[in-house]
All heavy atoms as TSV, in Angstrom:
chain	resi	resn	atom	element	x	y	z
A	1	MET	N	N	10.779	-8.874	-37.194
A	1	MET	CA	C	10.082	-7.562	-37.120
A	1	MET	C	C	10.927	-6.629	-36.276
A	1	MET	O	O	11.398	-6.978	-35.227
A	1	MET	CB	C	8.671	-7.768	-36.486
A	1	MET	CG	C	7.989	-6.469	-36.226
A	1	MET	SD	S	6.373	-6.691	-35.535
A	1	MET	CE	C	5.414	-6.339	-36.964
A	2	LEU	N	N	11.180	-5.463	-36.757
A	2	LEU	CA	C	11.935	-4.475	-36.106
A	2	LEU	C	C	11.075	-3.734	-35.101
A	2	LEU	O	O	9.960	-3.357	-35.385
A	2	LEU	CB	C	12.436	-3.441	-37.143
A	2	LEU	CG	C	13.547	-2.504	-36.653
A	2	LEU	CD1	C	14.851	-3.277	-36.305
A	2	LEU	CD2	C	13.840	-1.479	-37.817
A	3	THR	N	N	11.573	-3.609	-33.844
A	3	THR	CA	C	10.795	-2.981	-32.765
A	3	THR	C	C	11.539	-1.708	-32.298
A	3	THR	O	O	12.680	-1.436	-32.720
A	3	THR	CB	C	10.696	-3.889	-31.571
A	3	THR	OG1	O	12.005	-4.070	-31.001
A	3	THR	CG2	C	10.045	-5.209	-31.933
A	4	GLU	N	N	10.866	-0.884	-31.502
A	4	GLU	CA	C	11.464	0.336	-30.977
A	4	GLU	C	C	12.711	-0.077	-30.116
A	4	GLU	O	O	13.753	0.658	-30.200
A	4	GLU	CB	C	10.413	1.040	-30.115
A	4	GLU	CG	C	10.877	2.434	-29.764
A	4	GLU	CD	C	9.720	3.323	-29.175
A	4	GLU	OE1	O	8.616	2.939	-29.356
A	4	GLU	OE2	O	10.135	4.304	-28.534
A	5	ASP	N	N	12.696	-1.200	-29.424
A	5	ASP	CA	C	13.831	-1.650	-28.688
A	5	ASP	C	C	14.990	-1.957	-29.625
A	5	ASP	O	O	16.160	-1.652	-29.295
A	5	ASP	CB	C	13.486	-2.892	-27.854
A	5	ASP	CG	C	12.580	-2.569	-26.677
A	5	ASP	OD1	O	12.551	-1.374	-26.223
A	5	ASP	OD2	O	11.862	-3.470	-26.207
A	6	ASP	N	N	14.709	-2.558	-30.759
A	6	ASP	CA	C	15.766	-2.854	-31.769
A	6	ASP	C	C	16.455	-1.545	-32.217
A	6	ASP	O	O	17.676	-1.465	-32.375
A	6	ASP	CB	C	15.220	-3.584	-32.985
A	6	ASP	CG	C	14.749	-4.976	-32.635
A	6	ASP	OD1	O	15.243	-5.619	-31.651
A	6	ASP	OD2	O	13.762	-5.406	-33.312
A	7	ILE	N	N	15.628	-0.585	-32.438
A	7	ILE	CA	C	16.145	0.757	-32.943
A	7	ILE	C	C	17.011	1.349	-31.837
A	7	ILE	O	O	18.121	1.866	-32.139
A	7	ILE	CB	C	15.019	1.680	-33.405
A	7	ILE	CG1	C	14.336	1.064	-34.623
A	7	ILE	CG2	C	15.502	3.087	-33.692
A	7	ILE	CD1	C	13.109	1.876	-35.064
A	8	GLU	N	N	16.532	1.323	-30.614
A	8	GLU	CA	C	17.314	1.895	-29.518
A	8	GLU	C	C	18.604	1.140	-29.339
A	8	GLU	O	O	19.645	1.737	-28.996
A	8	GLU	CB	C	16.461	1.940	-28.238
A	8	GLU	CG	C	15.392	2.951	-28.283
A	8	GLU	CD	C	15.815	4.373	-28.550
A	8	GLU	OE1	O	16.757	4.814	-27.886
A	8	GLU	OE2	O	15.243	5.014	-29.432
A	9	ALA	N	N	18.553	-0.197	-29.534
A	9	ALA	CA	C	19.801	-1.000	-29.370
A	9	ALA	C	C	20.823	-0.686	-30.405
A	9	ALA	O	O	22.000	-0.922	-30.282
A	9	ALA	CB	C	19.433	-2.483	-29.358
A	10	GLY	N	N	20.393	-0.057	-31.521
A	10	GLY	CA	C	21.296	0.268	-32.639
A	10	GLY	C	C	22.029	1.578	-32.479
A	10	GLY	O	O	22.872	1.938	-33.298
A	11	ARG	N	N	21.765	2.195	-31.338
A	11	ARG	CA	C	22.510	3.484	-31.086
A	11	ARG	C	C	23.970	3.228	-30.816
A	11	ARG	O	O	24.391	2.206	-30.289
A	11	ARG	CB	C	21.892	4.183	-29.813
A	11	ARG	CG	C	20.606	4.790	-30.102
A	11	ARG	CD	C	20.176	5.567	-28.822
A	11	ARG	NE	N	18.915	6.261	-28.945
A	11	ARG	CZ	C	18.697	7.461	-29.434
A	11	ARG	NH1	N	19.773	8.226	-29.719
A	11	ARG	NH2	N	17.497	8.014	-29.547
A	12	THR	N	N	24.774	4.232	-31.161
A	12	THR	CA	C	26.215	4.194	-30.842
A	12	THR	C	C	26.393	4.533	-29.392
A	12	THR	O	O	25.482	4.987	-28.689
A	12	THR	CB	C	26.986	5.187	-31.721
A	12	THR	OG1	O	26.587	6.523	-31.305
A	12	THR	CG2	C	26.796	4.963	-33.174
A	13	ALA	N	N	27.624	4.434	-28.924
A	13	ALA	CA	C	28.013	4.768	-27.522
A	13	ALA	C	C	27.704	6.179	-27.182
A	13	ALA	O	O	27.417	6.587	-26.045
A	13	ALA	CB	C	29.464	4.485	-27.260
A	14	LYS	N	N	27.760	7.092	-28.216
A	14	LYS	CA	C	27.440	8.505	-28.044
A	14	LYS	C	C	26.001	8.866	-28.212
A	14	LYS	O	O	25.622	9.979	-28.086
A	14	LYS	CB	C	28.287	9.316	-29.046
A	14	LYS	CG	C	29.787	9.244	-28.758
A	14	LYS	CD	C	30.579	10.176	-29.684
A	14	LYS	CE	C	32.058	10.129	-29.309
A	14	LYS	NZ	N	32.776	11.046	-30.234
A	15	GLY	N	N	25.160	7.862	-28.437
A	15	GLY	CA	C	23.757	8.058	-28.537
A	15	GLY	C	C	23.099	8.337	-29.877
A	15	GLY	O	O	21.887	8.543	-30.008
A	16	GLY	N	N	23.975	8.321	-30.920
A	16	GLY	CA	C	23.424	8.565	-32.239
A	16	GLY	C	C	23.298	7.235	-33.011
A	16	GLY	O	O	23.277	6.143	-32.382
A	17	TYR	N	N	23.208	7.348	-34.316
A	17	TYR	CA	C	23.117	6.144	-35.163
A	17	TYR	C	C	24.150	6.289	-36.267
A	17	TYR	O	O	24.303	7.330	-36.817
A	17	TYR	CB	C	21.732	6.042	-35.845
A	17	TYR	CG	C	20.618	5.850	-34.776
A	17	TYR	CD1	C	19.893	6.920	-34.263
A	17	TYR	CD2	C	20.307	4.547	-34.383
A	17	TYR	CE1	C	18.937	6.725	-33.284
A	17	TYR	CE2	C	19.302	4.387	-33.417
A	17	TYR	CZ	C	18.641	5.490	-32.928
A	17	TYR	OH	O	17.655	5.294	-31.938
A	18	SER	N	N	24.858	5.226	-36.512
A	18	SER	CA	C	25.893	5.250	-37.554
A	18	SER	C	C	25.223	5.196	-38.926
A	18	SER	O	O	24.105	4.658	-39.094
A	18	SER	CB	C	26.837	4.097	-37.403
A	18	SER	OG	O	26.203	2.857	-37.704
A	19	ARG	N	N	25.972	5.653	-39.916
A	19	ARG	CA	C	25.489	5.581	-41.273
A	19	ARG	C	C	25.267	4.137	-41.655
A	19	ARG	O	O	24.245	3.811	-42.376
A	19	ARG	CB	C	26.513	6.267	-42.254
A	19	ARG	CG	C	26.075	6.320	-43.628
A	19	ARG	CD	C	27.096	6.988	-44.485
A	19	ARG	NE	N	27.270	8.393	-44.130
A	19	ARG	CZ	C	27.656	9.305	-44.967
A	19	ARG	NH1	N	27.926	9.064	-46.217
A	19	ARG	NH2	N	27.744	10.561	-44.520
A	20	ALA	N	N	26.182	3.261	-41.263
A	20	ALA	CA	C	26.071	1.847	-41.558
A	20	ALA	C	C	24.861	1.177	-41.017
A	20	ALA	O	O	24.200	0.366	-41.613
A	20	ALA	CB	C	27.378	1.117	-41.155
A	21	GLN	N	N	24.533	1.536	-39.738
A	21	GLN	CA	C	23.323	0.939	-39.063
A	21	GLN	C	C	22.071	1.467	-39.801
A	21	GLN	O	O	21.171	0.633	-40.012
A	21	GLN	CB	C	23.308	1.370	-37.609
A	21	GLN	CG	C	22.087	0.764	-36.872
A	21	GLN	CD	C	22.110	-0.783	-36.899
A	21	GLN	OE1	O	22.950	-1.336	-36.249
A	21	GLN	NE2	N	21.160	-1.326	-37.592
A	22	LEU	N	N	22.022	2.740	-40.087
A	22	LEU	CA	C	20.845	3.191	-40.792
A	22	LEU	C	C	20.760	2.543	-42.158
A	22	LEU	O	O	19.566	2.224	-42.569
A	22	LEU	CB	C	20.921	4.758	-40.937
A	22	LEU	CG	C	20.790	5.507	-39.630
A	22	LEU	CD1	C	21.087	6.993	-39.851
A	22	LEU	CD2	C	19.433	5.326	-39.013
A	23	ALA	N	N	21.842	2.390	-42.884
A	23	ALA	CA	C	21.851	1.762	-44.182
A	23	ALA	C	C	21.259	0.289	-44.072
A	23	ALA	O	O	20.555	-0.158	-44.932
A	23	ALA	CB	C	23.180	1.812	-44.788
A	24	ALA	N	N	21.668	-0.363	-42.994
A	24	ALA	CA	C	21.169	-1.786	-42.786
A	24	ALA	C	C	19.675	-1.811	-42.659
A	24	ALA	O	O	19.064	-2.825	-43.047
A	24	ALA	CB	C	21.826	-2.378	-41.577
A	25	TRP	N	N	19.096	-0.722	-42.185
A	25	TRP	CA	C	17.635	-0.668	-42.037
A	25	TRP	C	C	16.977	-0.060	-43.302
A	25	TRP	O	O	15.770	0.086	-43.349
A	25	TRP	CB	C	17.231	0.174	-40.816
A	25	TRP	CG	C	17.584	-0.466	-39.485
A	25	TRP	CD1	C	17.627	-1.762	-39.227
A	25	TRP	CD2	C	17.918	0.187	-38.290
A	25	TRP	NE1	N	17.933	-1.991	-37.838
A	25	TRP	CE2	C	18.101	-0.776	-37.285
A	25	TRP	CE3	C	18.082	1.539	-37.943
A	25	TRP	CZ2	C	18.521	-0.426	-36.015
A	25	TRP	CZ3	C	18.398	1.890	-36.634
A	25	TRP	CH2	C	18.626	0.894	-35.692
A	26	GLY	N	N	17.837	0.383	-44.249
A	26	GLY	CA	C	17.346	1.007	-45.468
A	26	GLY	C	C	17.015	2.477	-45.343
A	26	GLY	O	O	16.269	3.056	-46.147
A	27	VAL	N	N	17.522	3.128	-44.304
A	27	VAL	CA	C	17.303	4.529	-44.100
A	27	VAL	C	C	18.362	5.365	-44.744
A	27	VAL	O	O	19.574	5.089	-44.534
A	27	VAL	CB	C	17.226	4.871	-42.567
A	27	VAL	CG1	C	16.988	6.372	-42.310
A	27	VAL	CG2	C	16.179	4.069	-41.861
A	28	PRO	N	N	18.058	6.341	-45.592
A	28	PRO	CA	C	19.075	7.140	-46.300
A	28	PRO	C	C	19.843	7.999	-45.355
A	28	PRO	O	O	19.420	8.334	-44.243
A	28	PRO	CB	C	18.235	7.958	-47.288
A	28	PRO	CG	C	16.940	8.054	-46.661
A	28	PRO	CD	C	16.684	6.792	-45.903
A	29	TRP	N	N	21.004	8.464	-45.869
A	29	TRP	CA	C	21.811	9.421	-45.125
A	29	TRP	C	C	21.805	10.721	-45.806
A	29	TRP	O	O	21.934	10.783	-47.004
A	29	TRP	CB	C	23.286	8.877	-45.009
A	29	TRP	CG	C	24.094	9.753	-44.110
A	29	TRP	CD1	C	24.894	10.790	-44.494
A	29	TRP	CD2	C	24.204	9.644	-42.669
A	29	TRP	NE1	N	25.476	11.321	-43.407
A	29	TRP	CE2	C	25.059	10.677	-42.248
A	29	TRP	CE3	C	23.592	8.782	-41.791
A	29	TRP	CZ2	C	25.376	10.829	-40.900
A	29	TRP	CZ3	C	23.900	8.980	-40.444
A	29	TRP	CH2	C	24.799	9.995	-40.039
A	30	PRO	N	N	21.605	11.857	-45.066
A	30	PRO	CA	C	21.200	11.933	-43.701
A	30	PRO	C	C	19.797	11.437	-43.501
A	30	PRO	O	O	18.960	11.536	-44.410
A	30	PRO	CB	C	21.388	13.401	-43.353
A	30	PRO	CG	C	21.198	14.067	-44.616
A	30	PRO	CD	C	21.704	13.107	-45.700
A	31	PRO	N	N	19.506	10.896	-42.321
A	31	PRO	CA	C	18.195	10.356	-42.110
A	31	PRO	C	C	17.120	11.465	-42.089
A	31	PRO	O	O	17.359	12.536	-41.499
A	31	PRO	CB	C	18.257	9.673	-40.717
A	31	PRO	CG	C	19.444	10.300	-40.043
A	31	PRO	CD	C	20.374	10.746	-41.149
A	32	PRO	N	N	15.995	11.281	-42.841
A	32	PRO	CA	C	14.994	12.380	-42.900
A	32	PRO	C	C	14.244	12.413	-41.592
A	32	PRO	O	O	14.213	11.493	-40.800
A	32	PRO	CB	C	14.138	11.878	-44.026
A	32	PRO	CG	C	14.294	10.407	-44.087
A	32	PRO	CD	C	15.741	10.139	-43.633
A	33	LYS	N	N	13.598	13.585	-41.380
A	33	LYS	CA	C	12.814	13.773	-40.201
A	33	LYS	C	C	11.692	12.667	-40.193
A	33	LYS	O	O	11.069	12.451	-41.256
A	33	LYS	CB	C	12.126	15.166	-40.263
A	33	LYS	CG	C	11.319	15.499	-39.048
A	33	LYS	CD	C	10.890	16.911	-39.090
A	33	LYS	CE	C	10.051	17.297	-37.925
A	33	LYS	NZ	N	9.607	18.674	-37.916
A	34	GLY	N	N	11.501	12.056	-39.057
A	34	GLY	CA	C	10.410	11.124	-38.942
A	34	GLY	C	C	10.802	9.688	-39.324
A	34	GLY	O	O	9.960	8.798	-39.404
A	35	TRP	N	N	12.140	9.457	-39.547
A	35	TRP	CA	C	12.517	8.136	-40.112
A	35	TRP	C	C	12.206	7.007	-39.092
A	35	TRP	O	O	11.838	5.866	-39.514
A	35	TRP	CB	C	14.042	8.111	-40.401
A	35	TRP	CG	C	14.990	8.235	-39.244
A	35	TRP	CD1	C	15.488	9.374	-38.768
A	35	TRP	CD2	C	15.463	7.154	-38.473
A	35	TRP	NE1	N	16.325	9.097	-37.736
A	35	TRP	CE2	C	16.339	7.726	-37.517
A	35	TRP	CE3	C	15.389	5.758	-38.442
A	35	TRP	CZ2	C	17.028	6.968	-36.495
A	35	TRP	CZ3	C	15.997	5.034	-37.505
A	35	TRP	CH2	C	16.845	5.636	-36.602
A	36	LYS	N	N	12.303	7.235	-37.798
A	36	LYS	CA	C	12.022	6.169	-36.852
A	36	LYS	C	C	10.556	5.765	-36.885
A	36	LYS	O	O	10.191	4.568	-36.914
A	36	LYS	CB	C	12.353	6.592	-35.389
A	36	LYS	CG	C	13.806	6.714	-35.081
A	36	LYS	CD	C	13.999	7.055	-33.662
A	36	LYS	CE	C	15.143	7.919	-33.387
A	36	LYS	NZ	N	15.290	8.339	-32.009
A	37	GLN	N	N	9.691	6.768	-36.921
A	37	GLN	CA	C	8.249	6.472	-36.944
A	37	GLN	C	C	7.907	5.769	-38.234
A	37	GLN	O	O	7.116	4.819	-38.263
A	37	GLN	CB	C	7.419	7.802	-36.760
A	37	GLN	CG	C	7.590	8.451	-35.463
A	37	GLN	CD	C	8.887	9.219	-35.227
A	37	GLN	OE1	O	9.577	9.464	-36.194
A	37	GLN	NE2	N	9.167	9.614	-34.032
A	38	ALA	N	N	8.476	6.215	-39.360
A	38	ALA	CA	C	8.221	5.595	-40.637
A	38	ALA	C	C	8.664	4.126	-40.677
A	38	ALA	O	O	8.015	3.212	-41.181
A	38	ALA	CB	C	8.831	6.368	-41.789
A	39	LEU	N	N	9.883	3.911	-40.114
A	39	LEU	CA	C	10.414	2.541	-40.026
A	39	LEU	C	C	9.507	1.681	-39.181
A	39	LEU	O	O	9.233	0.526	-39.598
A	39	LEU	CB	C	11.849	2.615	-39.426
A	39	LEU	CG	C	12.718	1.402	-39.602
A	39	LEU	CD1	C	12.921	1.105	-41.103
A	39	LEU	CD2	C	14.047	1.706	-39.008
A	40	LEU	N	N	9.061	2.132	-38.044
A	40	LEU	CA	C	8.189	1.328	-37.196
A	40	LEU	C	C	6.826	1.076	-37.855
A	40	LEU	O	O	6.263	0.012	-37.853
A	40	LEU	CB	C	8.054	1.958	-35.827
A	40	LEU	CG	C	9.277	1.926	-34.910
A	40	LEU	CD1	C	9.088	2.829	-33.769
A	40	LEU	CD2	C	9.556	0.508	-34.565
A	41	ALA	N	N	6.306	2.094	-38.516
A	41	ALA	CA	C	5.014	1.974	-39.178
A	41	ALA	C	C	5.110	0.996	-40.350
A	41	ALA	O	O	4.168	0.194	-40.465
A	41	ALA	CB	C	4.547	3.367	-39.735
A	42	ASN	N	N	6.241	0.944	-41.070
A	42	ASN	CA	C	6.361	0.052	-42.137
A	42	ASN	C	C	6.507	-1.386	-41.662
A	42	ASN	O	O	6.134	-2.323	-42.315
A	42	ASN	CB	C	7.576	0.457	-42.991
A	42	ASN	CG	C	7.327	1.691	-43.724
A	42	ASN	OD1	O	6.209	1.999	-44.073
A	42	ASN	ND2	N	8.368	2.422	-44.036
A	43	GLU	N	N	7.090	-1.565	-40.519
A	43	GLU	CA	C	7.214	-2.882	-39.931
A	43	GLU	C	C	5.865	-3.493	-39.602
A	43	GLU	O	O	5.709	-4.673	-39.603
A	43	GLU	CB	C	8.078	-2.865	-38.634
A	43	GLU	CG	C	9.610	-2.851	-38.953
A	43	GLU	CD	C	9.996	-4.107	-39.587
A	43	GLU	OE1	O	9.716	-5.220	-39.086
A	43	GLU	OE2	O	10.623	-4.031	-40.679
A	44	ASN	N	N	4.924	-2.638	-39.302
A	44	ASN	CA	C	3.571	-3.125	-38.901
A	44	ASN	C	C	2.653	-3.259	-40.083
A	44	ASN	O	O	1.549	-3.763	-39.929
A	44	ASN	CB	C	2.940	-2.142	-37.859
A	44	ASN	CG	C	3.742	-2.211	-36.530
A	44	ASN	OD1	O	4.196	-3.236	-36.132
A	44	ASN	ND2	N	3.909	-1.065	-35.935
A	45	ALA	N	N	3.099	-2.809	-41.248
A	45	ALA	CA	C	2.296	-2.952	-42.482
A	45	ALA	C	C	2.729	-4.181	-43.222
A	45	ALA	O	O	3.846	-4.747	-43.027
A	45	ALA	CB	C	2.514	-1.710	-43.347
A	46	SER	N	N	1.881	-4.672	-44.123
A	46	SER	CA	C	2.375	-5.775	-44.923
A	46	SER	C	C	3.382	-5.349	-45.931
A	46	SER	O	O	3.311	-4.260	-46.526
A	46	SER	CB	C	1.142	-6.403	-45.675
A	46	SER	OG	O	0.071	-5.633	-45.752
A	47	PRO	N	N	4.407	-6.162	-46.118
A	47	PRO	CA	C	5.456	-5.809	-47.079
A	47	PRO	C	C	4.985	-5.794	-48.485
A	47	PRO	O	O	4.136	-6.533	-48.885
A	47	PRO	CB	C	6.502	-6.894	-46.843
A	47	PRO	CG	C	5.850	-7.992	-46.138
A	47	PRO	CD	C	4.631	-7.481	-45.433
A	48	SER	N	N	5.647	-4.962	-49.311
A	48	SER	CA	C	5.345	-4.862	-50.699
A	48	SER	C	C	6.622	-5.260	-51.438
A	48	SER	O	O	7.684	-5.329	-50.893
A	48	SER	CB	C	4.935	-3.489	-51.078
A	48	SER	OG	O	5.982	-2.539	-50.808
A	49	THR	N	N	6.547	-5.457	-52.722
A	49	THR	CA	C	7.663	-5.785	-53.510
A	49	THR	C	C	7.966	-4.649	-54.477
A	49	THR	O	O	7.090	-4.124	-55.128
A	49	THR	CB	C	7.383	-7.085	-54.340
A	49	THR	OG1	O	7.052	-8.106	-53.445
A	49	THR	CG2	C	8.635	-7.465	-55.112
A	50	ASN	N	N	9.246	-4.186	-54.468
A	50	ASN	CA	C	9.610	-3.092	-55.313
A	50	ASN	C	C	9.917	-3.592	-56.744
A	50	ASN	O	O	9.913	-4.809	-56.969
A	50	ASN	CB	C	10.721	-2.244	-54.750
A	50	ASN	CG	C	12.042	-2.990	-54.614
A	50	ASN	OD1	O	12.300	-3.974	-55.291
A	50	ASN	ND2	N	12.918	-2.526	-53.750
A	51	ALA	N	N	10.330	-2.745	-57.630
A	51	ALA	CA	C	10.591	-3.106	-59.004
A	51	ALA	C	C	11.724	-4.143	-59.118
A	51	ALA	O	O	11.784	-4.887	-60.048
A	51	ALA	CB	C	10.892	-1.850	-59.850
A	52	ALA	N	N	12.713	-4.052	-58.229
A	52	ALA	CA	C	13.828	-4.980	-58.275
A	52	ALA	C	C	13.452	-6.335	-57.712
A	52	ALA	O	O	14.292	-7.276	-57.704
A	52	ALA	CB	C	14.961	-4.386	-57.554
A	53	GLY	N	N	12.226	-6.473	-57.121
A	53	GLY	CA	C	11.810	-7.726	-56.598
A	53	GLY	C	C	12.141	-7.861	-55.132
A	53	GLY	O	O	11.874	-8.925	-54.496
A	54	SER	N	N	12.726	-6.839	-54.517
A	54	SER	CA	C	13.058	-6.902	-53.072
A	54	SER	C	C	11.845	-6.549	-52.278
A	54	SER	O	O	11.005	-5.718	-52.710
A	54	SER	CB	C	14.136	-5.872	-52.785
A	54	SER	OG	O	15.305	-6.263	-53.481
A	55	THR	N	N	11.724	-7.156	-51.115
A	55	THR	CA	C	10.663	-6.749	-50.188
A	55	THR	C	C	10.989	-5.438	-49.541
A	55	THR	O	O	12.088	-5.284	-49.036
A	55	THR	CB	C	10.439	-7.800	-49.092
A	55	THR	OG1	O	10.127	-9.046	-49.837
A	55	THR	CG2	C	9.319	-7.487	-48.194
A	56	GLY	N	N	10.159	-4.489	-49.597
A	56	GLY	CA	C	10.404	-3.161	-49.060
A	56	GLY	C	C	9.169	-2.564	-48.493
A	56	GLY	O	O	8.258	-3.253	-48.151
A	57	THR	N	N	9.175	-1.262	-48.398
A	57	THR	CA	C	8.033	-0.557	-47.852
A	57	THR	C	C	7.603	0.584	-48.725
A	57	THR	O	O	8.366	0.977	-49.644
A	57	THR	CB	C	8.391	0.004	-46.460
A	57	THR	OG1	O	9.444	0.930	-46.694
A	57	THR	CG2	C	8.868	-1.066	-45.526
A	58	SER	N	N	6.494	1.183	-48.483
A	58	SER	CA	C	5.996	2.310	-49.283
A	58	SER	C	C	6.877	3.480	-49.124
A	58	SER	O	O	6.883	4.404	-50.002
A	58	SER	CB	C	4.560	2.601	-48.886
A	58	SER	OG	O	4.452	2.957	-47.522
A	59	HIS	N	N	7.600	3.631	-48.008
A	59	HIS	CA	C	8.506	4.794	-47.824
A	59	HIS	C	C	9.871	4.538	-48.284
A	59	HIS	O	O	10.742	5.360	-48.179
A	59	HIS	CB	C	8.519	5.159	-46.324
A	59	HIS	CG	C	7.222	5.697	-45.847
A	59	HIS	ND1	N	6.703	6.934	-46.202
A	59	HIS	CD2	C	6.283	5.097	-45.049
A	59	HIS	CE1	C	5.480	7.047	-45.619
A	59	HIS	NE2	N	5.266	5.967	-44.951
A	60	GLY	N	N	10.164	3.377	-48.830
A	60	GLY	CA	C	11.492	3.045	-49.368
A	60	GLY	C	C	12.459	2.523	-48.291
A	60	GLY	O	O	13.576	2.192	-48.639
A	61	TYR	N	N	12.036	2.458	-47.020
A	61	TYR	CA	C	12.967	1.924	-46.026
A	61	TYR	C	C	12.835	0.397	-46.015
A	61	TYR	O	O	11.805	-0.118	-45.915
A	61	TYR	CB	C	12.590	2.424	-44.611
A	61	TYR	CG	C	12.609	3.914	-44.456
A	61	TYR	CD1	C	11.762	4.541	-43.594
A	61	TYR	CD2	C	13.509	4.689	-45.156
A	61	TYR	CE1	C	11.785	5.920	-43.418
A	61	TYR	CE2	C	13.465	6.100	-45.053
A	61	TYR	CZ	C	12.625	6.728	-44.140
A	61	TYR	OH	O	12.612	8.003	-43.973
A	62	LEU	N	N	14.007	-0.259	-46.216
A	62	LEU	CA	C	13.957	-1.741	-46.194
A	62	LEU	C	C	14.291	-2.195	-44.846
A	62	LEU	O	O	15.222	-1.704	-44.232
A	62	LEU	CB	C	14.952	-2.224	-47.253
A	62	LEU	CG	C	14.751	-1.816	-48.639
A	62	LEU	CD1	C	15.876	-2.361	-49.510
A	62	LEU	CD2	C	13.375	-2.331	-49.171
A	63	CYS	N	N	13.564	-3.177	-44.382
A	63	CYS	CA	C	13.812	-3.757	-43.090
A	63	CYS	C	C	14.240	-5.158	-43.212
A	63	CYS	O	O	13.443	-5.988	-43.557
A	63	CYS	CB	C	12.484	-3.610	-42.280
A	63	CYS	SG	S	11.839	-1.971	-42.167
A	64	THR	N	N	15.495	-5.368	-42.860
A	64	THR	CA	C	15.996	-6.763	-42.937
A	64	THR	C	C	16.420	-7.276	-41.604
A	64	THR	O	O	16.681	-6.497	-40.704
A	64	THR	CB	C	17.157	-6.842	-43.949
A	64	THR	OG1	O	18.160	-5.942	-43.554
A	64	THR	CG2	C	16.702	-6.584	-45.340
């Protein structure tokens, strides 16, 4: 389960987030407004399965 601490730990030395780190969480580039809240909300919801059979979320952010 991804937590707020996990998201904060993913910051770069300059305080931002790399494209690669966001992609690992399933967040598109550039990250849309509210992506952190959506990612955390999706972690607390039950996972769904998308058309490809992957476990994902209703917002499309995949959390692995």
